[in-house]
CHARMM-style PDB file with segment names, atoms N, HN, CA, C and O in Angstrom:
ATOM      1  N   MET     1      72.515 -17.418 -15.116  1.00  0.00      PROA
ATOM      2  CA  MET     1      71.369 -17.226 -15.977  1.00  0.00      PROA
ATOM      3  C   MET     1      71.400 -15.832 -16.619  1.00  0.00      PROA
ATOM      4  O   MET     1      71.073 -15.663 -17.794  1.00  0.00      PROA
ATOM      5  N   LYS     2      71.805 -14.838 -15.810  1.00  0.00      PROA
ATOM      6  HN  LYS     2      72.071 -14.976 -14.856  1.00  0.00      PROA
ATOM      7  CA  LYS     2      71.857 -13.467 -16.303  1.00  0.00      PROA
ATOM      8  C   LYS     2      72.878 -13.332 -17.444  1.00  0.00      PROA
ATOM      9  O   LYS     2      72.623 -12.658 -18.443  1.00  0.00      PROA
ATOM     10  N   LYS     3      74.032 -13.983 -17.277  1.00  0.00      PROA
ATOM     11  HN  LYS     3      74.239 -14.531 -16.465  1.00  0.00      PROA
ATOM     12  CA  LYS     3      75.066 -13.918 -18.306  1.00  0.00      PROA
ATOM     13  C   LYS     3      74.591 -14.585 -19.595  1.00  0.00      PROA
ATOM     14  O   LYS     3      74.864 -14.113 -20.699  1.00  0.00      PROA
ATOM     15  N   VAL     4      73.883 -15.683 -19.425  1.00  0.00      PROA
ATOM     16  HN  VAL     4      73.662 -16.067 -18.528  1.00  0.00      PROA
ATOM     17  CA  VAL     4      73.368 -16.401 -20.594  1.00  0.00      PROA
ATOM     18  C   VAL     4      72.379 -15.522 -21.344  1.00  0.00      PROA
ATOM     19  O   VAL     4      72.418 -15.440 -22.572  1.00  0.00      PROA
ATOM     20  N   TRP     5      71.486 -14.860 -20.599  1.00  0.00      PROA
ATOM     21  HN  TRP     5      71.454 -14.926 -19.602  1.00  0.00      PROA
ATOM     22  CA  TRP     5      70.483 -13.989 -21.211  1.00  0.00      PROA
ATOM     23  C   TRP     5      71.161 -12.832 -21.953  1.00  0.00      PROA
ATOM     24  O   TRP     5      70.788 -12.516 -23.082  1.00  0.00      PROA
ATOM     25  N   LYS     6      72.160 -12.199 -21.314  1.00  0.00      PROA
ATOM     26  HN  LYS     6      72.463 -12.456 -20.397  1.00  0.00      PROA
ATOM     27  CA  LYS     6      72.869 -11.088 -21.962  1.00  0.00      PROA
ATOM     28  C   LYS     6      73.574 -11.555 -23.236  1.00  0.00      PROA
ATOM     29  O   LYS     6      73.562 -10.859 -24.252  1.00  0.00      PROA
ATOM     30  N   ALA     7      74.183 -12.727 -23.172  1.00  0.00      PROA
ATOM     31  HN  ALA     7      74.194 -13.291 -22.347  1.00  0.00      PROA
ATOM     32  CA  ALA     7      74.875 -13.253 -24.349  1.00  0.00      PROA
ATOM     33  C   ALA     7      73.889 -13.540 -25.470  1.00  0.00      PROA
ATOM     34  O   ALA     7      74.177 -13.278 -26.637  1.00  0.00      PROA
ATOM     35  N   LEU     8      72.731 -14.076 -25.119  1.00  0.00      PROA
ATOM     36  HN  LEU     8      72.497 -14.289 -24.170  1.00  0.00      PROA
ATOM     37  CA  LEU     8      71.708 -14.373 -26.120  1.00  0.00      PROA
ATOM     38  C   LEU     8      71.192 -13.089 -26.767  1.00  0.00      PROA
ATOM     39  O   LEU     8      71.050 -13.022 -27.988  1.00  0.00      PROA
ATOM     40  N   VAL     9      70.909 -12.066 -25.945  1.00  0.00      PROA
ATOM     41  HN  VAL     9      71.025 -12.121 -24.953  1.00  0.00      PROA
ATOM     42  CA  VAL     9      70.433 -10.790 -26.474  1.00  0.00      PROA
ATOM     43  C   VAL     9      71.499 -10.159 -27.363  1.00  0.00      PROA
ATOM     44  O   VAL     9      71.176  -9.620 -28.422  1.00  0.00      PROA
ATOM     45  N   ALA    10      72.756 -10.217 -26.952  1.00  0.00      PROA
ATOM     46  HN  ALA    10      73.019 -10.655 -26.092  1.00  0.00      PROA
ATOM     47  CA  ALA    10      73.840  -9.650 -27.751  1.00  0.00      PROA
ATOM     48  C   ALA    10      73.974 -10.381 -29.084  1.00  0.00      PROA
ATOM     49  O   ALA    10      74.239  -9.757 -30.111  1.00  0.00      PROA
ATOM     50  N   LYS    11      73.794 -11.689 -29.070  1.00  0.00      PROA
ATOM     51  HN  LYS    11      73.578 -12.196 -28.235  1.00  0.00      PROA
ATOM     52  CA  LYS    11      73.902 -12.482 -30.286  1.00  0.00      PROA
ATOM     53  C   LYS    11      72.773 -12.154 -31.259  1.00  0.00      PROA
ATOM     54  O   LYS    11      73.001 -12.032 -32.462  1.00  0.00      PROA
ATOM     55  N   VAL    12      71.549 -12.013 -30.730  1.00  0.00      PROA
ATOM     56  HN  VAL    12      71.364 -12.112 -29.753  1.00  0.00      PROA
ATOM     57  CA  VAL    12      70.385 -11.757 -31.577  1.00  0.00      PROA
ATOM     58  C   VAL    12      70.402 -10.333 -32.118  1.00  0.00      PROA
ATOM     59  O   VAL    12      70.151 -10.119 -33.304  1.00  0.00      PROA
ATOM     60  N   THR    13      70.695  -9.362 -31.266  1.00  0.00      PROA
ATOM     61  HN  THR    13      70.899  -9.535 -30.303  1.00  0.00      PROA
ATOM     62  CA  THR    13      70.636  -7.958 -31.672  1.00  0.00      PROA
ATOM     63  C   THR    13      71.931  -7.461 -32.289  1.00  0.00      PROA
ATOM     64  O   THR    13      71.934  -6.460 -33.006  1.00  0.00      PROA
ATOM     65  N   GLY    14      73.019  -8.143 -32.021  1.00  0.00      PROA
ATOM     66  HN  GLY    14      73.016  -8.956 -31.438  1.00  0.00      PROA
ATOM     67  CA  GLY    14      74.313  -7.697 -32.536  1.00  0.00      PROA
ATOM     68  C   GLY    14      74.902  -6.574 -31.709  1.00  0.00      PROA
ATOM     69  O   GLY    14      75.901  -5.975 -32.107  1.00  0.00      PROA
ATOM     70  N   LYS    15      74.303  -6.274 -30.564  1.00  0.00      PROA
ATOM     71  HN  LYS    15      73.491  -6.760 -30.240  1.00  0.00      PROA
ATOM     72  CA  LYS    15      74.793  -5.206 -29.691  1.00  0.00      PROA
ATOM     73  C   LYS    15      75.464  -5.806 -28.466  1.00  0.00      PROA
ATOM     74  O   LYS    15      75.036  -6.833 -27.939  1.00  0.00      PROA
ATOM     75  N   VAL    16      76.513  -5.149 -28.030  1.00  0.00      PROA
ATOM     76  HN  VAL    16      76.861  -4.315 -28.458  1.00  0.00      PROA
ATOM     77  CA  VAL    16      77.231  -5.585 -26.833  1.00  0.00      PROA
ATOM     78  C   VAL    16      76.988  -4.544 -25.747  1.00  0.00      PROA
ATOM     79  O   VAL    16      76.991  -3.343 -26.019  1.00  0.00      PROA
ATOM     80  N   GLN    17      76.782  -4.999 -24.535  1.00  0.00      PROA
ATOM     81  HN  GLN    17      76.779  -5.974 -24.314  1.00  0.00      PROA
ATOM     82  CA  GLN    17      76.586  -4.080 -23.413  1.00  0.00      PROA
ATOM     83  C   GLN    17      77.874  -3.301 -23.167  1.00  0.00      PROA
ATOM     84  O   GLN    17      78.951  -3.893 -23.092  1.00  0.00      PROA
ATOM     85  N   ALA    18      77.772  -1.984 -23.043  1.00  0.00      PROA
ATOM     86  HN  ALA    18      76.897  -1.503 -23.104  1.00  0.00      PROA
ATOM     87  CA  ALA    18      78.965  -1.145 -22.872  1.00  0.00      PROA
ATOM     88  C   ALA    18      79.158  -0.684 -21.436  1.00  0.00      PROA
ATOM     89  O   ALA    18      80.060   0.114 -21.179  1.00  0.00      PROA
ATOM     90  N   ASP    19      78.356  -1.147 -20.496  1.00  0.00      PROA
ATOM     91  HN  ASP    19      77.623  -1.795 -20.705  1.00  0.00      PROA
ATOM     92  CA  ASP    19      78.432  -0.654 -19.123  1.00  0.00      PROA
ATOM     93  C   ASP    19      79.075  -1.658 -18.168  1.00  0.00      PROA
ATOM     94  O   ASP    19      78.701  -1.722 -16.997  1.00  0.00      PROA
ATOM     95  N   GLN    20      80.020  -2.425 -18.648  1.00  0.00      PROA
ATOM     96  HN  GLN    20      80.324  -2.373 -19.599  1.00  0.00      PROA
ATOM     97  CA  GLN    20      80.605  -3.468 -17.824  1.00  0.00      PROA
ATOM     98  C   GLN    20      81.437  -2.932 -16.668  1.00  0.00      PROA
ATOM     99  O   GLN    20      81.536  -3.607 -15.644  1.00  0.00      PROA
ATOM    100  N   GLY    21      82.033  -1.763 -16.781  1.00  0.00      PROA
ATOM    101  HN  GLY    21      81.953  -1.215 -17.613  1.00  0.00      PROA
ATOM    102  CA  GLY    21      82.869  -1.223 -15.711  1.00  0.00      PROA
ATOM    103  C   GLY    21      82.160  -0.274 -14.769  1.00  0.00      PROA
ATOM    104  O   GLY    21      82.790   0.258 -13.854  1.00  0.00      PROA
ATOM    105  N   MET    22      80.884  -0.044 -14.957  1.00  0.00      PROA
ATOM    106  HN  MET    22      80.372  -0.476 -15.700  1.00  0.00      PROA
ATOM    107  CA  MET    22      80.183   0.945 -14.148  1.00  0.00      PROA
ATOM    108  C   MET    22      80.031   0.534 -12.688  1.00  0.00      PROA
ATOM    109  O   MET    22      80.091   1.397 -11.812  1.00  0.00      PROA
ATOM    110  N   ALA    23      79.842  -0.711 -12.402  1.00  0.00      PROA
ATOM    111  HN  ALA    23      79.793  -1.412 -13.114  1.00  0.00      PROA
ATOM    112  CA  ALA    23      79.620  -1.125 -11.015  1.00  0.00      PROA
ATOM    113  C   ALA    23      80.812  -0.755 -10.140  1.00  0.00      PROA
ATOM    114  O   ALA    23      80.621  -0.297  -9.014  1.00  0.00      PROA
ATOM    115  N   THR    24      82.022  -0.939 -10.624  1.00  0.00      PROA
ATOM    116  HN  THR    24      82.177  -1.311 -11.539  1.00  0.00      PROA
ATOM    117  CA  THR    24      83.218  -0.623  -9.846  1.00  0.00      PROA
ATOM    118  C   THR    24      83.291   0.873  -9.564  1.00  0.00      PROA
ATOM    119  O   THR    24      83.600   1.272  -8.441  1.00  0.00      PROA
ATOM    120  N   ALA    25      83.015   1.698 -10.552  1.00  0.00      PROA
ATOM    121  HN  ALA    25      82.764   1.374 -11.464  1.00  0.00      PROA
ATOM    122  CA  ALA    25      83.046   3.150 -10.351  1.00  0.00      PROA
ATOM    123  C   ALA    25      81.965   3.584  -9.370  1.00  0.00      PROA
ATOM    124  O   ALA    25      82.201   4.460  -8.538  1.00  0.00      PROA
ATOM    125  N   GLU    26      80.797   2.987  -9.457  1.00  0.00      PROA
ATOM    126  HN  GLU    26      80.605   2.275 -10.133  1.00  0.00      PROA
ATOM    127  CA  GLU    26      79.722   3.341  -8.533  1.00  0.00      PROA
ATOM    128  C   GLU    26      80.081   2.955  -7.102  1.00  0.00      PROA
ATOM    129  O   GLU    26      79.803   3.708  -6.169  1.00  0.00      PROA
ATOM    130  N   TYR    27      80.694   1.797  -6.924  1.00  0.00      PROA
ATOM    131  HN  TYR    27      80.920   1.185  -7.683  1.00  0.00      PROA
ATOM    132  CA  TYR    27      81.124   1.397  -5.580  1.00  0.00      PROA
ATOM    133  C   TYR    27      82.188   2.344  -5.046  1.00  0.00      PROA
ATOM    134  O   TYR    27      82.183   2.669  -3.858  1.00  0.00      PROA
ATOM    135  N   ALA    28      83.088   2.787  -5.893  1.00  0.00      PROA
ATOM    136  HN  ALA    28      83.092   2.523  -6.858  1.00  0.00      PROA
ATOM    137  CA  ALA    28      84.142   3.705  -5.462  1.00  0.00      PROA
ATOM    138  C   ALA    28      83.546   5.041  -5.026  1.00  0.00      PROA
ATOM    139  O   ALA    28      83.941   5.585  -3.994  1.00  0.00      PROA
ATOM    140  N   ILE    29      82.614   5.567  -5.789  1.00  0.00      PROA
ATOM    141  HN  ILE    29      82.294   5.126  -6.627  1.00  0.00      PROA
ATOM    142  CA  ILE    29      81.979   6.837  -5.428  1.00  0.00      PROA
ATOM    143  C   ILE    29      81.172   6.683  -4.145  1.00  0.00      PROA
ATOM    144  O   ILE    29      81.186   7.565  -3.286  1.00  0.00      PROA
ATOM    145  N   GLY    30      80.476   5.572  -4.019  1.00  0.00      PROA
ATOM    146  HN  GLY    30      80.465   4.855  -4.716  1.00  0.00      PROA
ATOM    147  CA  GLY    30      79.715   5.318  -2.797  1.00  0.00      PROA
ATOM    148  C   GLY    30      80.614   5.214  -1.577  1.00  0.00      PROA
ATOM    149  O   GLY    30      80.275   5.719  -0.507  1.00  0.00      PROA
ATOM    150  N   THR    31      81.753   4.563  -1.733  1.00  0.00      PROA
ATOM    151  HN  THR    31      82.028   4.152  -2.602  1.00  0.00      PROA
ATOM    152  CA  THR    31      82.706   4.427  -0.626  1.00  0.00      PROA
ATOM    153  C   THR    31      83.248   5.782  -0.209  1.00  0.00      PROA
ATOM    154  O   THR    31      83.339   6.074   0.983  1.00  0.00      PROA
ATOM    155  N   VAL    32      83.604   6.603  -1.168  1.00  0.00      PROA
ATOM    156  HN  VAL    32      83.530   6.365  -2.137  1.00  0.00      PROA
ATOM    157  CA  VAL    32      84.103   7.952  -0.855  1.00  0.00      PROA
ATOM    158  C   VAL    32      83.025   8.768  -0.149  1.00  0.00      PROA
ATOM    159  O   VAL    32      83.328   9.508   0.787  1.00  0.00      PROA
ATOM    160  N   ALA    33      81.786   8.646  -0.579  1.00  0.00      PROA
ATOM    161  HN  ALA    33      81.540   8.045  -1.340  1.00  0.00      PROA
ATOM    162  CA  ALA    33      80.690   9.392   0.054  1.00  0.00      PROA
ATOM    163  C   ALA    33      80.486   8.948   1.493  1.00  0.00      PROA
ATOM    164  O   ALA    33      80.295   9.784   2.376  1.00  0.00      PROA
ATOM    165  N   VAL    34      80.523   7.652   1.739  1.00  0.00      PROA
ATOM    166  HN  VAL    34      80.678   6.973   1.021  1.00  0.00      PROA
ATOM    167  CA  VAL    34      80.326   7.140   3.099  1.00  0.00      PROA
ATOM    168  C   VAL    34      81.469   7.577   4.012  1.00  0.00      PROA
ATOM    169  O   VAL    34      81.232   7.963   5.157  1.00  0.00      PROA
ATOM    170  N   ILE    35      82.693   7.521   3.522  1.00  0.00      PROA
ATOM    171  HN  ILE    35      82.886   7.207   2.592  1.00  0.00      PROA
ATOM    172  CA  ILE    35      83.837   7.945   4.329  1.00  0.00      PROA
ATOM    173  C   ILE    35      83.752   9.443   4.629  1.00  0.00      PROA
ATOM    174  O   ILE    35      84.054   9.865   5.745  1.00  0.00      PROA
ATOM    175  N   SER    36      83.349  10.244   3.653  1.00  0.00      PROA
ATOM    176  HN  SER    36      83.104   9.902   2.746  1.00  0.00      PROA
ATOM    177  CA  SER    36      83.212  11.687   3.869  1.00  0.00      PROA
ATOM    178  C   SER    36      82.130  11.983   4.892  1.00  0.00      PROA
ATOM    179  O   SER    36      82.318  12.818   5.776  1.00  0.00      PROA
ATOM    180  N   PHE    37      80.998  11.302   4.777  1.00  0.00      PROA
ATOM    181  HN  PHE    37      80.845  10.623   4.058  1.00  0.00      PROA
ATOM    182  CA  PHE    37      79.904  11.511   5.724  1.00  0.00      PROA
ATOM    183  C   PHE    37      80.320  11.078   7.127  1.00  0.00      PROA
ATOM    184  O   PHE    37      80.007  11.757   8.105  1.00  0.00      PROA
ATOM    185  N   GLY    38      81.017   9.960   7.230  1.00  0.00      PROA
ATOM    186  HN  GLY    38      81.271   9.408   6.435  1.00  0.00      PROA
ATOM    187  CA  GLY    38      81.493   9.497   8.536  1.00  0.00      PROA
ATOM    188  C   GLY    38      82.468  10.479   9.155  1.00  0.00      PROA
ATOM    189  O   GLY    38      82.416  10.730  10.359  1.00  0.00      PROA
ATOM    190  N   SER    39      83.352  11.034   8.350  1.00  0.00      PROA
ATOM    191  HN  SER    39      83.394  10.830   7.372  1.00  0.00      PROA
ATOM    192  CA  SER    39      84.301  12.033   8.852  1.00  0.00      PROA
ATOM    193  C   SER    39      83.585  13.269   9.359  1.00  0.00      PROA
ATOM    194  O   SER    39      83.960  13.837  10.385  1.00  0.00      PROA
ATOM    195  N   LEU    40      82.560  13.683   8.646  1.00  0.00      PROA
ATOM    196  HN  LEU    40      82.255  13.222   7.812  1.00  0.00      PROA
ATOM    197  CA  LEU    40      81.778  14.839   9.074  1.00  0.00      PROA
ATOM    198  C   LEU    40      81.081  14.573  10.401  1.00  0.00      PROA
ATOM    199  O   LEU    40      81.074  15.435  11.280  1.00  0.00      PROA
ATOM    200  N   ILE    41      80.497  13.394  10.555  1.00  0.00      PROA
ATOM    201  HN  ILE    41      80.502  12.694   9.841  1.00  0.00      PROA
ATOM    202  CA  ILE    41      79.823  13.037  11.808  1.00  0.00      PROA
ATOM    203  C   ILE    41      80.823  13.004  12.964  1.00  0.00      PROA
ATOM    204  O   ILE    41      80.531  13.495  14.054  1.00  0.00      PROA
ATOM    205  N   ILE    42      82.002  12.426  12.726  1.00  0.00      PROA
ATOM    206  HN  ILE    42      82.240  12.027  11.840  1.00  0.00      PROA
ATOM    207  CA  ILE    42      83.024  12.378  13.781  1.00  0.00      PROA
ATOM    208  C   ILE    42      83.448  13.785  14.171  1.00  0.00      PROA
ATOM    209  O   ILE    42      83.602  14.078  15.357  1.00  0.00      PROA
ATOM    210  N   LYS    43      83.638  14.662  13.187  1.00  0.00      PROA
ATOM    211  HN  LYS    43      83.513  14.424  12.224  1.00  0.00      PROA
ATOM    212  CA  LYS    43      84.039  16.044  13.470  1.00  0.00      PROA
ATOM    213  C   LYS    43      82.964  16.756  14.293  1.00  0.00      PROA
ATOM    214  O   LYS    43      83.276  17.473  15.244  1.00  0.00      PROA
ATOM    215  N   ILE    44      81.703  16.556  13.923  1.00  0.00      PROA
ATOM    216  HN  ILE    44      81.449  15.974  13.151  1.00  0.00      PROA
ATOM    217  CA  ILE    44      80.603  17.201  14.649  1.00  0.00      PROA
ATOM    218  C   ILE    44      80.532  16.693  16.085  1.00  0.00      PROA
ATOM    219  O   ILE    44      80.376  17.488  17.012  1.00  0.00      PROA
ATOM    220  N   LEU    45      80.643  15.397  16.279  1.00  0.00      PROA
ATOM    221  HN  LEU    45      80.770  14.751  15.526  1.00  0.00      PROA
ATOM    222  CA  LEU    45      80.484  14.824  17.614  1.00  0.00      PROA
ATOM    223  C   LEU    45      81.682  15.068  18.521  1.00  0.00      PROA
ATOM    224  O   LEU    45      81.546  14.975  19.741  1.00  0.00      PROA
ATOM    225  N   THR    46      82.847  15.375  17.969  1.00  0.00      PROA
ATOM    226  HN  THR    46      82.958  15.450  16.978  1.00  0.00      PROA
ATOM    227  CA  THR    46      84.006  15.646  18.812  1.00  0.00      PROA
ATOM    228  C   THR    46      84.162  17.128  19.135  1.00  0.00      PROA
ATOM    229  O   THR    46      84.999  17.484  19.965  1.00  0.00      PROA
ATOM    230  N   ASP    47      83.395  17.981  18.515  1.00  0.00      PROA
ATOM    231  HN  ASP    47      82.715  17.691  17.841  1.00  0.00      PROA
ATOM    232  CA  ASP    47      83.441  19.412  18.799  1.00  0.00      PROA
ATOM    233  C   ASP    47      82.649  19.687  20.078  1.00  0.00      PROA
ATOM    234  O   ASP    47      81.468  19.345  20.144  1.00  0.00      PROA
ATOM    235  N   PRO    48      83.258  20.289  21.083  1.00  0.00      PROA
ATOM    236  CA  PRO    48      82.557  20.519  22.351  1.00  0.00      PROA
ATOM    237  C   PRO    48      81.295  21.379  22.205  1.00  0.00      PROA
ATOM    238  O   PRO    48      80.291  21.111  22.865  1.00  0.00      PROA
ATOM    239  N   ALA    49      81.332  22.389  21.365  1.00  0.00      PROA
ATOM    240  HN  ALA    49      82.147  22.608  20.829  1.00  0.00      PROA
ATOM    241  CA  ALA    49      80.163  23.254  21.193  1.00  0.00      PROA
ATOM    242  C   ALA    49      79.006  22.477  20.568  1.00  0.00      PROA
ATOM    243  O   ALA    49      77.857  22.634  20.980  1.00  0.00      PROA
ATOM    244  N   MET    50      79.305  21.646  19.581  1.00  0.00      PROA
ATOM    245  HN  MET    50      80.238  21.519  19.246  1.00  0.00      PROA
ATOM    246  CA  MET    50      78.257  20.850  18.946  1.00  0.00      PROA
ATOM    247  C   MET    50      77.714  19.797  19.903  1.00  0.00      PROA
ATOM    248  O   MET    50      76.513  19.528  19.921  1.00  0.00      PROA
ATOM    249  N   ARG    51      78.597  19.203  20.693  1.00  0.00      PROA
ATOM    250  HN  ARG    51      79.573  19.421  20.678  1.00  0.00      PROA
ATOM    251  CA  ARG    51      78.162  18.212  21.675  1.00  0.00      PROA
ATOM    252  C   ARG    51      77.207  18.842  22.685  1.00  0.00      PROA
ATOM    253  O   ARG    51      76.205  18.234  23.061  1.00  0.00      PROA
ATOM    254  N   GLU    52      77.519  20.062  23.124  1.00  0.00      PROA
ATOM    255  HN  GLU    52      78.333  20.557  22.818  1.00  0.00      PROA
ATOM    256  CA  GLU    52      76.646  20.769  24.062  1.00  0.00      PROA
ATOM    257  C   GLU    52      75.300  21.101  23.409  1.00  0.00      PROA
ATOM    258  O   GLU    52      74.252  20.970  24.040  1.00  0.00      PROA
ATOM    259  N   LEU    53      75.332  21.524  22.163  1.00  0.00      PROA
ATOM    260  HN  LEU    53      76.184  21.630  21.650  1.00  0.00      PROA
ATOM    261  CA  LEU    53      74.097  21.831  21.441  1.00  0.00      PROA
ATOM    262  C   LEU    53      73.220  20.588  21.291  1.00  0.00      PROA
ATOM    263  O   LEU    53      72.008  20.654  21.496  1.00  0.00      PROA
ATOM    264  N   ILE    54      73.827  19.463  20.934  1.00  0.00      PROA
ATOM    265  HN  ILE    54      74.811  19.410  20.767  1.00  0.00      PROA
ATOM    266  CA  ILE    54      73.072  18.217  20.794  1.00  0.00      PROA
ATOM    267  C   ILE    54      72.501  17.798  22.141  1.00  0.00      PROA
ATOM    268  O   ILE    54      71.359  17.344  22.211  1.00  0.00      PROA
ATOM    269  N   TRP    55      73.283  17.944  23.218  1.00  0.00      PROA
ATOM    270  HN  TRP    55      74.211  18.313  23.161  1.00  0.00      PROA
ATOM    271  CA  TRP    55      72.807  17.579  24.553  1.00  0.00      PROA
ATOM    272  C   TRP    55      71.617  18.452  24.956  1.00  0.00      PROA
ATOM    273  O   TRP    55      70.641  17.945  25.508  1.00  0.00      PROA
ATOM    274  N   LYS    56      71.687  19.756  24.687  1.00  0.00      PROA
ATOM    275  HN  LYS    56      72.480  20.168  24.239  1.00  0.00      PROA
ATOM    276  CA  LYS    56      70.565  20.648  25.006  1.00  0.00      PROA
ATOM    277  C   LYS    56      69.332  20.283  24.195  1.00  0.00      PROA
ATOM    278  O   LYS    56      68.215  20.353  24.708  1.00  0.00      PROA
ATOM    279  N   LEU    57      69.514  19.893  22.932  1.00  0.00      PROA
ATOM    280  HN  LEU    57      70.421  19.836  22.515  1.00  0.00      PROA
ATOM    281  CA  LEU    57      68.397  19.471  22.089  1.00  0.00      PROA
ATOM    282  C   LEU    57      67.740  18.214  22.655  1.00  0.00      PROA
ATOM    283  O   LEU    57      66.514  18.116  22.697  1.00  0.00      PROA
ATOM    284  N   ILE    58      68.559  17.250  23.091  1.00  0.00      PROA
ATOM    285  HN  ILE    58      69.555  17.329  23.057  1.00  0.00      PROA
ATOM    286  CA  ILE    58      68.024  16.021  23.679  1.00  0.00      PROA
ATOM    287  C   ILE    58      67.267  16.340  24.965  1.00  0.00      PROA
ATOM    288  O   ILE    58      66.186  15.796  25.193  1.00  0.00      PROA
ATOM    289  N   GLN    59      67.811  17.200  25.796  1.00  0.00      PROA
ATOM    290  HN  GLN    59      68.689  17.641  25.611  1.00  0.00      PROA
ATOM    291  CA  GLN    59      67.125  17.585  27.029  1.00  0.00      PROA
ATOM    292  C   GLN    59      65.806  18.279  26.732  1.00  0.00      PROA
ATOM    293  O   GLN    59      64.803  18.013  27.395  1.00  0.00      PROA
ATOM    294  N   TRP    60      65.793  19.165  25.742  1.00  0.00      PROA
ATOM    295  HN  TRP    60      66.607  19.382  25.203  1.00  0.00      PROA
ATOM    296  CA  TRP    60      64.567  19.876  25.370  1.00  0.00      PROA
ATOM    297  C   TRP    60      63.499  18.895  24.883  1.00  0.00      PROA
ATOM    298  O   TRP    60      62.334  18.997  25.266  1.00  0.00      PROA
ATOM    299  N   LEU    61      63.904  17.945  24.038  1.00  0.00      PROA
ATOM    300  HN  LEU    61      64.851  17.862  23.727  1.00  0.00      PROA
ATOM    301  CA  LEU    61      62.958  16.947  23.546  1.00  0.00      PROA
ATOM    302  C   LEU    61      62.422  16.084  24.694  1.00  0.00      PROA
ATOM    303  O   LEU    61      61.230  15.780  24.740  1.00  0.00      PROA
ATOM    304  N   PHE    62      63.294  15.696  25.608  1.00  0.00      PROA
ATOM    305  HN  PHE    62      64.262  15.943  25.571  1.00  0.00      PROA
ATOM    306  CA  PHE    62      62.864  14.895  26.757  1.00  0.00      PROA
ATOM    307  C   PHE    62      61.866  15.671  27.604  1.00  0.00      PROA
ATOM    308  O   PHE    62      60.830  15.131  27.992  1.00  0.00      PROA
ATOM    309  N   ASP    63      62.170  16.946  27.896  1.00  0.00      PROA
ATOM    310  HN  ASP    63      63.012  17.385  27.581  1.00  0.00      PROA
ATOM    311  CA  ASP    63      61.235  17.774  28.661  1.00  0.00      PROA
ATOM    312  C   ASP    63      59.907  17.941  27.939  1.00  0.00      PROA
ATOM    313  O   ASP    63      58.854  17.940  28.577  1.00  0.00      PROA
ATOM    314  N   LEU    64      59.940  18.083  26.635  1.00  0.00      PROA
ATOM    315  HN  LEU    64      60.796  18.084  26.117  1.00  0.00      PROA
ATOM    316  CA  LEU    64      58.724  18.220  25.832  1.00  0.00      PROA
ATOM    317  C   LEU    64      57.876  16.960  25.916  1.00  0.00      PROA
ATOM    318  O   LEU    64      56.660  17.043  26.084  1.00  0.00      PROA
ATOM    319  N   ILE    65      58.502  15.795  25.802  1.00  0.00      PROA
ATOM    320  HN  ILE    65      59.490  15.727  25.666  1.00  0.00      PROA
ATOM    321  CA  ILE    65      57.775  14.526  25.873  1.00  0.00      PROA
ATOM    322  C   ILE    65      57.207  14.301  27.262  1.00  0.00      PROA
ATOM    323  O   ILE    65      56.051  13.902  27.408  1.00  0.00      PROA
ATOM    324  N   VAL    66      58.017  14.555  28.283  1.00  0.00      PROA
ATOM    325  HN  VAL    66      58.956  14.879  28.164  1.00  0.00      PROA
ATOM    326  CA  VAL    66      57.554  14.378  29.670  1.00  0.00      PROA
ATOM    327  C   VAL    66      56.419  15.344  29.956  1.00  0.00      PROA
ATOM    328  O   VAL    66      55.457  14.981  30.632  1.00  0.00      PROA
ATOM    329  N   GLY    67      56.513  16.565  29.454  1.00  0.00      PROA
ATOM    330  HN  GLY    67      57.294  16.860  28.905  1.00  0.00      PROA
ATOM    331  CA  GLY    67      55.444  17.545  29.654  1.00  0.00      PROA
ATOM    332  C   GLY    67      54.160  17.136  28.951  1.00  0.00      PROA
ATOM    333  O   GLY    67      53.072  17.373  29.476  1.00  0.00      PROA
ATOM    334  N   ALA    68      54.261  16.535  27.789  1.00  0.00      PROA
ATOM    335  HN  ALA    68      55.145  16.343  27.362  1.00  0.00      PROA
ATOM    336  CA  ALA    68      53.084  16.100  27.041  1.00  0.00      PROA
ATOM    337  C   ALA    68      52.404  14.920  27.740  1.00  0.00      PROA
ATOM    338  O   ALA    68      51.178  14.805  27.737  1.00  0.00      PROA
ATOM    339  N   ILE    69      53.216  14.051  28.336  1.00  0.00      PROA
ATOM    340  HN  ILE    69      54.212  14.145  28.338  1.00  0.00      PROA
ATOM    341  CA  ILE    69      52.659  12.900  29.043  1.00  0.00      PROA
ATOM    342  C   ILE    69      52.047  13.337  30.366  1.00  0.00      PROA
ATOM    343  O   ILE    69      51.064  12.753  30.823  1.00  0.00      PROA
ATOM    344  N   GLY    70      52.619  14.352  30.974  1.00  0.00      PROA
ATOM    345  HN  GLY    70      53.418  14.826  30.603  1.00  0.00      PROA
ATOM    346  CA  GLY    70      52.104  14.893  32.230  1.00  0.00      PROA
ATOM    347  C   GLY    70      52.678  14.234  33.459  1.00  0.00      PROA
ATOM    348  O   GLY    70      51.984  14.076  34.464  1.00  0.00      PROA
ATOM    349  N   MET    71      53.936  13.846  33.392  1.00  0.00      PROA
ATOM    350  HN  MET    71      54.499  13.974  32.576  1.00  0.00      PROA
ATOM    351  CA  MET    71      54.572  13.194  34.548  1.00  0.00      PROA
ATOM    352  C   MET    71      55.114  14.208  35.502  1.00  0.00      PROA
ATOM    353  OT1 MET    71      55.682  13.845  36.531  1.00  0.00      PROA
TER     354      MET     71
END
């Protein structure tokens, strides 16, 4: 239905859509961004200093929640 509508609009207005290749480029950029972000997360989680920092943060949050509840 979408193709039919685009063809009808192009026929009536005499204009052709020029963005036919954009979806592929957008998917490629999105894929590169996701892979880069994943690599960064893996690097952070495999670093011993960062792992210790995250563990201390989790412990601090747990102590804060337990303290607020009063257990």
